[in-house]
Steps between C-alpha positions, in 0.01 A plus 500: 500500500698218662416438867825420687507184708621499859863422416511777237345746747764416762774544240359834390474618860863400564615703201301801620650474849850462357454794266359712783806436714736563210316821435550610858868408488573666167296813565587549865704807405189661369307538825188645338465207256585246772231646721249475214579133444483429872166670551322391182611135477213246512733264684554543873844634589646479849846631594671404825832609652797277573327379819191411296283778643253657258597847390253544216212336313306616198127548444465158338635343822229677700226394256612136482576437870247734659768658721574874481851632466487650849401161651798312358791748517790381717341151538650168399294360209438175688157634608388403147580135560207257461661214687468285188876463448760322711814648652701299251318677217598844628854384579551380141346822364739725699799283419426534128451875540836545673693273264344609168373846585142407404221248552185439304208273578149457633395527859185559697478798734197644676318830451402729783143362499636149549439381145776296346712682243671281238791693350757479226795658682838628385760596761817696429797621702658845459865537604730797538840543345655286769260217431306545820121456494317831513143411404263216416245553226189282474275522196192278489175456308168368630426148363154473658307534174734264316475242778121529508481462123728195513281350771188562290665331203596206718146467633352525150730230364476261795162556668134512402368856514154402630573244774869589563576128477809390307428465128573211265861612442567508873333163558716341231809642674390353833430159345847514343650571844302213652636262236860615555470461877316165489658195661432139391237478774328826405147497362316821419180577314444752223130582474275709279170605659217649295173638641187319380241705307686826561384655171141460613588664830671784313180569306290474815704729727670727248867540416602704806334268752645198321847654536436533873403132508837413344677712762311319777577157349867593474507585870329175596745301288788674679348388830449141383851465363662681793874448527487164323520643148425782260193639324495690171234637270579390145202641317128581524355282775793257490752459781817293531613335823837359600457267799807356671521152657171385350415155367195357321329410827547836670184658646639841412408445135137440597502812715606715207179424308257536792231756420587864574237684708508876439297753700376838386449439129140380509224472760621153591863381511638445151612141439788475253610157380821413321664224296868421541755303302805354674831365379761359738877549473714290453241247378443753225865587443453798269610863472294778668306597186405140431403433864264797490356384166448149634320636806281706266411188300409318821282795603289453187463134592363615837254724312385200294432314826246768591724755669550579869770232520859434402664260256857378456695531178545164332835471314355213295216727389756758387674239286166396353432863408840523329437176312156623400640826369763311301230282343292805414794663326565176310134482389503860382809420294346172377192678363720735298732217391217274381578216742134410564284270293155344527421132529144383439303222668217347293137517617282220360121453480409191704205405277625564146867467593578803287786740576320814611783719617821535696605681814799734455765436768814711527851354512833676549802388300762621747849529348655318800218307670335364189122465484350664810140422600263787592464401867871576540480864390141630482460525882808729505327765288148471640338841535779687319516696177718219362205264537287736292771518233519120488119477478511730198769284339300179561183653356668616180706182459189282543301696243794496258511120524123464474507706178764266354299188591186642344694592187620137487147369543519405868183675620531458878467746788770613739465549876707777659550534874436848641695578815320647803650843439401514134137395529405809704706752299369721227840477329447124447175563315664764279793265427251227405317734259832600342596132457166424334542796269846371404341163408188596302461151352440344844141456616475589874313177582823306439660679797433393859625697799552285810454663840588337831195436715678651803559826310137527392381451857759732659382801299163386374374839385810592295536149360132481400525834320808392303360156415180657365704732278703208366185307410344808340780510240450129426767331709436192711577504872600198709509479880826317577581274799131485594423337834794643694331828604275565798125520438573450131178314419285790620666729244492255210153603391584870467857507372510592127705200382454249218712216634586354840837323530496246784823519697750226419539403867149350497520343153833325551380312812132453415547132409644422844309751714123481526494850646694651208278312254194646674647850460564447128148364452343787698690773318415346162132472591472857633695650210270326255192624683634854473571459128879495519742263331731282712872437444689245710869563557750243624368209290761227542359194324236355270314388813474866605372593155239222497375594847480871418309419182241307704472783752426745219824702491537679165876542455807323641857619531804335656789261451250224421427693181833670436770696676550869418707530183649767270264642238651311204474171690134560579426551132672170414325327792163619373574349158611161628252489789752384759230405748487209746294189427134568560511825298457515125815441297399746230418810700258729311555876531251753623 
């Protein structure tokens, strides 16, 4: 069944009133039928004489107005007036009635008990054969229920049912009005305020009490904002504020995030803290939806600062986010389009000068930017599912290439960097097992997984568990960038790794810096004492190689040996032994 809207209901009522009057007019000759219509009509009917004195009303009139027939006979109907309409309104109504013989419209009268009575009223004139007015007929219906329903619909669509604050839709409308009314000198703030740890409070107090907390917070926000702006509830424990004539140094912003003290919920006053994000118009010259979204982003920045504070939206940060998203979409496409490739940097034994292995390093052949280095795109996908997808691609591509080298007689190992996200995920281990299964000819000891020292120390338990599992299936594990982490030496003894890679920052400057040389010597000594091999990164010259050999470093890697190169170039390099003077010209293979 279709539920009529307000306009349709008014239209239907008008038709009923019109038909009722026509019925009276057409059936007036049949007094019995006319009396039946008059008495049984659900619409109020009032008939007055030429002097506008009431001569009859029906039962519906008595029910709707509360007046009895006896009380109103011979009275002018103006006792029904509510005082809500001007003299001009009544003057225009009577002028229309006299000129056109009828008038239809809405007006508000008053019942006997004083309650307002909204009506849909039709007035008609009856004339005699000479054209003189003999009677006035008023037929009206009670619009109270329709008006109440319309008000409920308005409240539901514009206001929050719990706190009775304006809702998100209403706040957006008010921001839009503020923008349209703004002058060049106008500055106003759009804010999003979120209660800190509200979910915990919800569990502690229960849903009903938590709702009462929101009601109390809403009232306190109304008080804090006062006449200087608007407050709305836009969801859960999140509120939006529109503050007029506010700048970045205004104390009012600080006042909004001061702790809320609520009595009566617990034995002691309840302390509620909040985080708020702020964006300022016209510095942030955006549409209402975007202003609210920017304030929401700034709110999360306030949360990251520890909460119970406020933070401003940074337009530059927004652009960075857009750029980051664009890069992520490009990388997703690049994986599917085969735009990535691996370059490999040789790793050489300092004593025998043999080529032991190569580190796999990703490169992006961008269709417009050319060869893109990893530091220009990997940070953009850190911690995302795209990073995991790229890790999977690197793992499979490295093992594919290692299989080809072994088939061609180049029996070296390959080192693969594991990102922080991968090394603590079960999915990485499963992907590794699948890759090994797909390459049954490869012995696991030819594969080395490199893990950043900082990652191992950040989540020591998870990292240790994964590293042990990798070693159990025969893989080697290297601790990369060693020396840059805090308290790293105290963990060296217990971490399940085979190799320690000394960070390039120490190796590159060790010939000029006595302190860096001491670090390289200390790390090498301790690693040896704990039975771990040592790899030095960042080797720039033969002098570096000679010094590292004396110190006892096992393996060197860096531009002093060779730059990273495509797989086919590495194979050719291994055959011609393109090494600097001081290393053997005919490089034997492992």
